[in-house]
C-alpha positions in Angstrom: -27.8 -4.2 16.2 -28.5 -4.9 19.8 -31.2 -7.4 18.8 -28.9 -9.1 16.3 -26.3 -9.5 19.0 -28.8 -10.8 21.5 -30.7 -13.3 19.3 -28.1 -14.1 16.6 -24.8 -13.7 18.4 -23.7 -17.0 16.8 -24.4 -15.6 13.3 -21.5 -13.3 12.5 -23.0 -12.3 9.1 -26.2 -11.1 10.7 -24.2 -9.0 13.1 -22.1 -7.6 10.2 -25.3 -6.8 8.3 -26.8 -4.9 11.2 -23.5 -3.0 11.8 -23.4 -2.1 8.1 -26.9 -0.8 8.2 -26.1 1.3 11.2 -22.9 2.7 9.6 -24.9 3.6 6.5 -27.5 5.4 8.6 -24.7 7.3 10.5 -23.2 8.3 7.2 -26.5 9.6 5.8 -26.9 11.6 9.0 -23.5 13.2 8.5 -22.0 11.5 11.5 -19.0 10.3 9.6 -16.6 10.0 12.5 -18.9 7.5 14.2 -19.5 5.7 10.9 -15.7 5.5 10.3 -15.2 3.7 13.7 -17.9 1.2 12.8 -16.8 0.7 9.2 -13.2 0.0 10.3 -14.5 -2.6 12.7 -16.7 -4.2 10.0 -13.8 -4.2 7.5 -11.5 -5.9 10.0 -14.1 -8.6 10.8 -14.8 -9.2 7.1 -11.0 -9.6 6.4 -10.9 -12.2 9.2 -14.0 -14.0 8.3 -14.1 -13.9 4.5 -10.6 -13.0 3.4 -9.4 -9.9 1.6 -10.7 -10.9 -1.9 -14.3 -11.6 -0.9 -16.9 -9.1 -2.4 -18.3 -8.4 1.0 -14.9 -7.5 2.3 -14.2 -5.2 -0.7 -17.5 -3.5 -0.2 -16.9 -3.0 3.5 -13.5 -1.6 2.7 -15.1 0.7 0.1 -17.5 1.9 2.8 -14.5 2.7 5.0 -12.8 4.6 2.2 -16.0 6.5 1.6 -15.9 7.7 5.2 -12.2 8.6 5.0 -13.0 10.6 1.8 -15.9 12.4 3.6 -13.7 13.3 6.5 -10.9 14.4 4.1 -8.4 11.9 5.5 -6.7 11.5 2.2 -3.3 10.3 3.5 -5.0 7.3 5.1 -7.4 6.7 2.2 -4.8 6.6 -0.6 -2.7 3.7 0.6 -5.7 1.7 1.8 -7.3 2.0 -1.7 -4.1 1.7 -3.7 -2.4 -1.1 -1.8 -5.3 -3.2 -0.3 -8.7 -2.7 -1.9 -8.0 -2.1 -5.6 -5.7 -5.1 -6.0 -8.2 -7.3 -4.3 -11.1 -5.9 -6.3 -9.4 -6.2 -9.6 -8.1 -9.7 -8.9 -11.4 -11.2 -7.6 -14.1 -9.1 -9.3 -12.3 -7.7 -12.4 -11.3 -4.2 -13.3 -14.7 -3.5 -14.9 -16.7 -4.3 -11.8 -18.6 -1.4 -10.2 -16.7 -1.8 -6.9 -13.3 -1.6 -8.7 -14.4 1.4 -10.7 -15.8 3.1 -7.7 -12.5 2.6 -5.8 -10.5 3.9 -8.7 -12.7 7.0 -8.7 -12.3 7.5 -4.9 -8.5 7.2 -5.3 -8.6 9.9 -8.0 -10.8 12.2 -5.9 -8.4 11.8 -3.0 -5.5 12.6 -5.2 -7.0 15.9 -6.6 -8.9 17.0 -3.5 -5.9 16.7 -1.1 -4.8 20.3 -0.4 -1.2 19.1 -0.6 -1.6 17.6 -4.1 1.2 18.0 -6.6 1.0 18.3 -10.4 2.0 14.6 -10.5 -1.0 13.8 -8.3 -3.3 15.6 -10.7 -1.7 13.8 -13.7 -2.2 10.4 -11.9 -5.9 11.4 -11.1 -6.4 12.3 -14.8 -5.0 9.0 -15.9 -7.1 7.1 -13.5 -10.3 9.0 -14.4 -9.6 8.6 -18.2 -9.6 4.8 -17.6 -12.7 5.0 -15.4 -14.6 7.0 -17.9 -13.6 4.7 -20.7 -14.6 1.6 -18.7 -17.9 3.1 -17.5 -18.9 4.1 -21.0 -18.2 0.6 -22.3 -19.8 -1.2 -19.4 -22.6 1.0 -18.2 -23.1 3.3 -21.2 -22.4 7.0 -21.8 -25.7 8.3 -20.2 -25.3 6.3 -16.9 -25.1 8.6 -13.9 -21.8 7.1 -12.7 -20.3 7.6 -16.2 -21.4 11.2 -16.1 -20.0 11.6 -12.5 -16.6 10.3 -13.7 -16.6 12.6 -16.7 -17.3 15.5 -14.4 -14.3 14.5 -12.2 -12.1 14.2 -15.3 -13.2 17.7 -16.5 -12.4 19.1 -13.0 -8.9 17.6 -13.0 -8.2 18.8 -16.5 -9.4 22.3 -15.6 -7.0 22.3 -12.7 -4.1 21.1 -14.8 -4.7 23.8 -17.4 -4.8 26.5 -14.8 -1.9 25.4 -12.8 
């Protein structure tokens, strides 16, 4: 990052690439608080440079929502994904795109993992995950790891609905 800033300070995309790599390393090291600070900065810069509907902006927003999910900051994650990222991803990439499906899944996970969730939250998560599973099966196939992951989330939500 320091080298990118020193030698390519005029190249904002190189700086963003180096920052993203650093944020990903921090996340893999479990340093989610530090990664969140960096991913927020990256997302804000991407919005300014590329606009809200650019795939790089959507991916940087998804990285931020991933940090929020890891830190269990559900109340911040839900409006960000629901009101900003998902509409932009669906509009510019399409509802079947991997980024859009991943954001749908993150919203559903935030809804059912929030300790203050209501039955309506669980029902919304079930609806979202049913759609995600259907789309993933059609687009990626029934044996794809992301399809299986979505199916596991759906089974978890249904188990909670049945027991509660």
